C-alpha positions as CSV (number, residue, x, y, z in Angstrom):
1,F,0.0,0.0,0.1
2,D,1.4,3.4,-1.0
3,G,-0.3,6.4,0.6
4,D,1.1,8.9,-1.9
5,N,2.1,11.1,0.9
6,H,-1.5,11.6,2.1
7,T,-2.7,12.2,5.7
8,I,-5.5,10.1,7.2
9,N,-7.3,11.6,10.2
10,A,-8.8,8.6,12.0
11,T,-10.6,7.8,15.3
12,L,-10.1,4.1,15.9
13,S,-11.6,2.6,19.0
14,S,-12.1,-1.1,19.4
15,S,-11.9,-4.2,21.6
16,D,-10.5,-6.3,18.7
17,K,-7.4,-8.4,19.1
18,S,-5.2,-6.0,17.2
19,I,-6.1,-2.2,16.8
20,A,-4.3,-0.1,14.2
21,L,-4.9,1.5,10.8
22,F,-3.9,-2.0,9.5
23,S,-4.8,-4.4,12.3
24,Y,-3.0,-7.4,10.7
25,I,-0.4,-7.9,8.0
26,T,2.1,-10.6,7.0
27,S,5.7,-10.3,6.2
28,E,4.9,-10.0,2.5
29,A,3.3,-6.5,3.0
30,S,4.6,-3.2,2.2
31,I,3.2,0.2,3.5
32,S,4.7,3.5,2.7
33,N,4.2,7.2,2.4
34,L,1.5,8.0,4.8
35,T,0.8,10.2,7.9
36,L,-1.7,9.3,10.6
37,T,-3.5,11.8,12.9
38,G,-6.3,11.5,15.3
39,S,-6.5,8.7,17.8
40,V,-6.2,5.0,18.2
41,K,-7.6,3.4,21.4
42,C,-7.9,-0.2,22.7
43,T,-10.9,-0.6,25.0
44,S,-10.3,-4.2,26.1
45,S,-7.3,-6.0,27.7
46,A,-8.6,-9.5,26.9
47,N,-6.2,-11.6,24.8
48,N,-4.9,-8.5,22.8
49,L,-1.8,-8.4,20.7
50,G,-1.5,-4.6,20.9
51,C,-2.3,-1.2,19.9
52,G,-0.4,0.5,17.2
53,G,-0.6,3.5,14.9
54,F,-0.1,1.8,11.5
55,V,0.1,-2.0,12.2
56,G,-1.3,-4.1,15.0
57,N,0.2,-7.5,14.3
58,L,2.7,-8.6,11.8
59,A,2.7,-12.4,11.2
60,N,5.6,-14.3,9.6
61,I,5.8,-15.9,6.2
62,S,9.0,-17.8,5.7
63,G,11.6,-16.0,3.5
64,K,9.5,-12.8,3.2
65,T,10.4,-9.4,4.7
66,A,7.8,-6.8,5.4
67,K,8.7,-3.1,4.7
68,L,7.2,0.0,6.4
69,T,8.6,3.1,4.9
70,N,8.1,6.9,5.2
71,L,5.3,6.6,7.9
72,V,4.6,9.4,10.4
73,N,2.3,8.8,13.4
74,E,0.9,11.9,14.9
75,A,-2.1,10.2,16.5
76,S,-2.5,9.6,20.2
77,I,-2.1,5.9,21.1
78,T,-4.1,4.7,24.2
79,G,-3.5,1.1,24.9
80,N,-5.1,-1.3,27.2
81,T,-2.9,-4.3,26.2
82,Q,0.4,-5.8,26.9
83,R,2.1,-3.6,24.2
84,A,1.6,-0.4,22.3
85,A,3.6,1.6,19.7
86,G,3.5,4.4,17.3
87,I,4.3,2.3,14.1
88,L,4.0,-1.4,14.8
89,S,2.8,-2.9,18.0
90,Y,3.4,-6.6,17.8
91,C,6.1,-8.2,15.4
92,Q,6.4,-11.9,14.7
93,G,8.2,-11.6,11.2
94,R,11.1,-10.2,9.3
95,I,10.9,-6.5,8.8
96,I,12.6,-3.3,7.6
97,I,11.2,-0.2,9.1
98,S,12.7,2.9,7.5
99,N,12.3,6.7,7.7
100,C,9.5,6.4,10.1
101,V,8.6,8.9,12.8
102,N,6.4,8.8,15.9
103,R,5.2,12.1,17.3
104,G,2.2,10.9,19.0
105,A,1.8,10.4,22.8
106,I,1.6,6.7,23.6
107,K,-0.2,6.3,26.7
108,S,-0.8,2.7,27.9
109,P,-1.6,2.6,31.7
110,S,-2.1,-1.2,31.6
111,S,0.5,-2.1,29.0
112,L,3.9,-3.7,30.0
113,Y,5.8,-2.6,26.9
114,V,5.7,0.6,25.0
115,G,7.9,1.6,22.0
116,G,8.0,4.7,19.9
117,I,8.4,2.6,16.8
118,M,7.7,-1.1,17.8
119,G,6.1,-2.4,20.8
120,T,7.2,-6.0,21.0
121,L,9.4,-8.4,18.9
122,V,8.7,-12.0,19.5
123,S,8.2,-15.5,18.0
124,A,10.1,-14.4,14.9
125,P,12.7,-16.1,12.7
126,T,16.0,-16.6,14.6
127,N,19.6,-16.7,13.5
128,I,19.0,-14.7,10.4
129,V,21.4,-11.8,10.0
130,D,19.8,-8.3,9.7
131,A,16.3,-9.9,9.7
132,F,15.0,-6.9,11.8
133,Q,16.1,-3.5,10.8
134,I,15.0,-0.1,12.1
135,L,16.7,2.6,9.9
136,E,16.5,6.4,10.0
137,C,13.5,6.5,12.4
138,S,12.7,8.8,15.2
139,N,10.5,9.0,18.3
140,Y,9.4,12.4,19.6
141,G,6.3,11.2,21.5
142,T,6.1,10.7,25.2
143,L,5.8,7.0,26.4
144,T,3.8,5.9,29.4
145,C,3.2,2.4,30.5
146,S,1.9,0.5,33.6
147,T,5.2,0.4,35.4
148,K,7.7,3.1,36.4
149,D,10.4,0.8,35.3
150,T,12.0,2.7,32.4
151,A,13.4,-0.6,31.1
152,R,10.0,-1.4,29.6
153,K,10.0,1.7,27.4
154,G,12.1,2.1,24.3
155,G,12.4,4.9,21.9
156,M,12.7,2.3,19.1
157,I,11.4,-1.0,20.6
158,G,9.8,-1.6,23.9
159,Y,10.5,-5.4,24.3
160,T,12.6,-7.9,22.5
161,G,11.5,-11.4,23.4
162,A,13.7,-14.3,24.2
163,G,15.3,-15.6,21.0
164,A,18.4,-15.4,18.9
165,F,17.1,-12.6,16.8
166,H,19.5,-10.2,15.1
167,I,18.4,-6.7,15.1
168,V,20.0,-3.5,13.5
169,I,19.1,0.0,14.7
170,S,20.8,2.8,12.8
171,H,20.5,6.6,12.5
172,Y,17.8,7.4,14.9
173,E,16.5,9.8,17.5
174,L,15.1,8.4,20.7
175,G,13.3,11.5,22.4
176,G,15.0,10.9,25.7
177,Y,14.5,7.1,26.0
178,D,16.8,4.2,25.6
179,A,16.8,2.5,22.1
180,V,15.4,-0.7,23.5
181,G,13.5,-1.1,26.6
182,L,13.6,-4.7,28.0
183,D,16.0,-6.9,26.0
184,Q,16.1,-10.6,26.2
185,V,17.7,-11.2,22.9
186,T,21.4,-11.0,23.6
187,A,21.0,-13.5,26.5
188,K,19.7,-16.1,24.0
189,G,22.6,-15.7,21.5
190,G,21.0,-12.9,19.4
191,S,22.3,-9.4,18.8
192,I,21.3,-5.8,18.7
193,K,23.6,-3.7,16.6
194,I,23.0,0.0,17.4
195,T,24.9,2.7,15.4
196,D,24.9,6.4,14.7
197,L,22.9,7.7,17.7
198,R,21.6,11.2,17.3
């Protein structure tokens, strides 16, 4: 989907499993050139994957890599789930996120993990070099979650699940937060390569 640099002003409020402009995509998808304003709100905490600006849940298809490019979230995100994020809430597949910006406030009083760009990375392909890349992205929004533990909030990613994932984060601005909140990747033989902090 190419948004052709348009802006969508949306008011999304739902108790569905994934809440976002695109609630569910696979790793074959490509979304680009779009700005989101307005608000996204999850109204139920039951079995939810998350609340995101553009994508709620990314599911894996072997050998495929999703691309999210030139996306700007200015919408407020109010989660009632385990994770919330400005661009992608719940990632289970290979992805390249590039030139994306979150400017919206992400307020999720009952969420455990909040990320400016991505909420949670779990259950994804392991031991693949550069399978997950966040390039030239920035977070300027405030991040609020259910715990005062800042390790659960990340300017780029809120939480990386236990697995041998290999993540590249390059050329980014964090808005005063760490790049990754809670990291369980490196302990499982994975890696997070962070370069060119701005």
